[in-house]
Structure formats: structure tokens, C-alpha cells
C-alpha positions, 0 to 999 in steps of 0.5 A: 907659401911661396918663399923666395930665397935669400938675395942680397940684391933685394936685400940692397934694393930694401935700403933704397926703399927705405932711403926713398921714405926718409926722402919723402919725409924730408921732403913732404913733412915740415914736422920731420924737418923740424925734429931733425934740426932739434936734433942737431941742436941737441947733438951740438949742445951735446958736444959743447957740453961734453956730455957722458957716453950714457948721456949719449944713449939717452939722446940717441934713445930719446931722438930716435923715438921721435923721429921714428913715431914721427914717420909711423904718424906720416904713415898712419895718416896716408893710409887713413886719407886713402882708405877714407878721402872724405871726412870721417870722425872715426878717421879723424880720431885715429890720426888724432891719436897717432899725432899725440903719440908723437906729441908724448914721446917728444915731451919725454924727449924734452925731458931727458934733455933737460935732465942731461942738459939743465945741471950742465948749463947750471954748473957752467953758469956757476962756474963763471 
């Protein structure tokens, strides 16, 4: 096995690749942009409603998992399209399952947001 020695330059270059991936997601993936806009709205709501540290942690994990899953879904779709440019029922199934993963974590994020924000909104409405 040919192992390269540790290199700070190589590690910094890997960040450039990761930022290129983020740039691609932003420029080419509409759903990623939608998730980012919704994340910004949730952050603003969290600030406005003064959520607790533990609530911020839950929100951060929920948002992060959605974004990660969206990125993985995009990767799976790109690999599937590369492997089989023509229609294939098996590739369709793979892509549908990958999209379902995004849907599942998005629904989980909505539940987390509802558990955090609904009681605060109700309390605000009842105080007035």
C-alpha cells in the first residue's frame, strides 16, 4: 500500500474540493437552495423567539441532517445517471429511495421545529 505522508497543503486542498461541492449544490440543486432558505427562516425564528441552547442544538442537528441527506441524494443521483444514462427501472428505484431519505429527514426536521416553536408561538399569542 502506497501511503502519502500527511500534508497540510493536501488537507487545505480538500477544503477547496468541499467548497466546490457546496458551490455546485447552490448553483445546480434547487432543493438545496430551498432547504437553505428554510434553514435561514428557522434561524431567524429561533433568534426572535429566544430558543434555549438545547433547542439550538436540536435545530442545528435537524438542519444539518437535512442538508447532508440532500447532498448525498444529489451524489447518488449523479452516480446513478453516470452508471446508467438510459432509463432503467433499478436506477429509478435507487433514486426514489434516495429521495425518500430526504423526505424522511425533512419530515423529522419539521417535527423538531414544531416541538420547539409551536409552544413558544402559543405562549406569545396567549400573553397578548
